[in-house]
C-alpha positions as CSV (number, residue, x, y, z in Angstrom):
1,M,-7.3,25.0,16.2
2,N,-6.4,21.3,15.6
3,E,-2.9,21.4,14.3
4,R,-1.4,18.3,12.6
5,A,1.2,17.6,10.0
6,I,-0.1,17.0,6.6
7,S,1.7,15.5,3.5
8,G,-0.3,17.6,1.0
9,V,-3.4,19.0,-0.3
10,V,-5.3,17.9,-3.3
11,V,-7.5,20.5,-5.0
12,D,-10.3,19.0,-7.2
13,A,-12.2,21.2,-9.6
14,G,-15.5,19.3,-9.6
15,H,-17.2,18.3,-12.9
16,G,-15.6,19.3,-16.2
17,G,-15.5,18.5,-19.8
18,S,-18.8,16.9,-20.8
19,D,-20.2,17.1,-17.2
20,P,-21.1,20.8,-16.6
21,G,-22.6,20.4,-13.2
22,A,-25.3,22.9,-12.3
23,V,-26.2,25.4,-15.1
24,S,-27.9,28.7,-15.0
25,G,-28.0,30.8,-18.2
26,N,-24.4,31.0,-19.4
27,L,-22.9,29.9,-15.9
28,K,-21.7,26.4,-15.7
29,E,-20.6,25.0,-12.4
30,K,-17.5,23.3,-13.9
31,D,-16.1,26.7,-15.0
32,L,-16.6,28.3,-11.5
33,N,-15.2,25.1,-9.9
34,L,-12.1,25.4,-12.2
35,K,-11.4,28.9,-11.4
36,A,-11.8,28.3,-7.6
37,A,-9.5,25.3,-7.7
38,Q,-6.8,27.3,-9.9
39,Y,-7.0,30.1,-7.3
40,M,-6.6,27.7,-4.3
41,Y,-3.9,25.8,-5.9
42,K,-1.9,28.8,-6.9
43,R,-2.4,30.3,-3.3
44,F,-1.1,27.0,-1.7
45,Q,1.8,27.1,-3.9
46,E,2.7,30.7,-2.8
47,L,2.4,29.6,0.9
48,G,4.8,26.6,0.2
49,V,2.0,24.1,1.0
50,P,2.6,20.9,-1.0
51,S,-0.4,20.7,-3.4
52,V,-1.6,19.1,-6.4
53,I,-4.6,20.1,-8.7
54,V,-6.6,17.4,-10.1
55,R,-7.5,19.1,-13.4
56,D,-6.3,22.5,-14.7
57,S,-8.3,22.5,-17.8
58,D,-11.9,21.9,-19.0
59,E,-11.4,18.0,-18.9
60,T,-13.8,15.1,-18.5
61,L,-12.8,12.8,-15.8
62,N,-14.7,9.7,-14.9
63,R,-15.0,8.9,-11.1
64,T,-12.2,6.2,-11.5
65,D,-9.7,8.5,-13.1
66,R,-10.6,11.3,-10.5
67,V,-10.0,9.1,-7.5
68,N,-6.9,7.7,-9.0
69,R,-5.4,11.2,-9.5
70,I,-6.3,12.2,-5.9
71,N,-4.8,9.1,-4.5
72,N,-1.8,9.2,-6.6
73,A,-1.0,12.7,-5.5
74,F,0.1,12.0,-1.9
75,G,-1.3,8.6,-1.3
76,D,-4.4,7.4,0.4
77,S,-3.7,8.4,4.0
78,E,-5.0,10.5,6.8
79,D,-2.4,13.1,6.3
80,V,-3.7,14.3,3.0
81,I,-6.4,17.0,2.8
82,V,-8.7,16.7,-0.4
83,L,-10.6,19.8,-1.3
84,S,-13.3,19.2,-4.0
85,N,-15.0,22.3,-5.3
86,H,-18.8,22.3,-6.0
87,I,-21.2,25.1,-6.4
88,N,-24.4,23.2,-6.3
89,S,-27.9,24.4,-7.5
90,G,-30.2,25.1,-4.6
91,G,-33.4,24.5,-6.7
92,G,-35.9,27.0,-5.4
93,D,-38.1,29.5,-7.6
94,G,-35.2,31.7,-8.8
95,Q,-36.1,34.7,-6.8
96,S,-33.6,36.7,-4.8
97,V,-33.0,36.1,-1.1
98,T,-33.0,38.9,1.3
99,N,-31.6,38.9,4.7
100,V,-34.3,39.3,7.4
């Protein structure tokens, strides 16, 4: 595996607040993204990996604010890893997919 030094990991929970992302019934992408981001952030902290979470609540962030929070965490350099969570809608007809 490619080993390199990193200064930190920025975990972004995509969407949030007034931007729900994909919606299906009572499921909203923003809620799933936040749960995934909170888990990842907690796990990185447990492992001693320098990390920051962009949002830790259901908060509306415009693109500029989101990018600023990402860049302000550890700077804008190649030794920063940014993970932005998204669970996108695949379109389709809503039918179950089976393995063939």
